[in-house]
N, C-alpha and C positions, 0 to 999 in steps of 0.2 A: 504494500500500500504506500502511496506517495505521502510524504510529509505534508502537514497542513500548510496551505499558503503557497505551495510550490506549483506553479503553473507551467506545465510542459505540454507538448503536442498530444501526449498520451492522455493527460487528464482532461483535455478539451475535446478530443475526438469522439469519445463515446457519447457524452451529452449532446454534442452537435449532431451526431448521426441520429440519435434518438429524436431530437427535436425536428430534424429534417424529415424523418420517416413519419412522424406524427402530422406534420404539415401536409405531406403528400397524401397520407391516408384521409385526413380531413377533407382536402380538396377533392379527392376521388369520390368520397362518400357523398359530398354535396352535389357533385356533378352527376353521379349515378342517380341520385334521388330526383334531381331536376329532370333528367332524361326520362326516367320512369313515369313521372307525372305527365310530361309532354306526350309520351307514347300512349299513355292511358287516355288522355284527352283526345288524341287523334283517333284512337280505336272507337271511342264513344261517338265521335262525329261520324265516322265511317258507318257504324251500325245505324245511327239515326238516318243517314242518307239512304242506306239500303232499305230500311223499313219504310221510309216515306216513298221511295221509288216503287216498292212492291204495292203499297196501298193505292197510290195514284194509277199504277199500271193495271191493277186488277179491277176491271169494270164488270 
């Protein structure tokens, strides 16, 4: 274990890597959730269009 107060590349690298991974994971999660919501909305609109097309076409 490094002595207290001794800042070396080894003592900085692990926390920096953990912080970077946390930021990437956060960004990925937010982006994935946004895309899932957008895809769900698109699917609902597609289903509405298909249903309204069937209703107006079936006379």
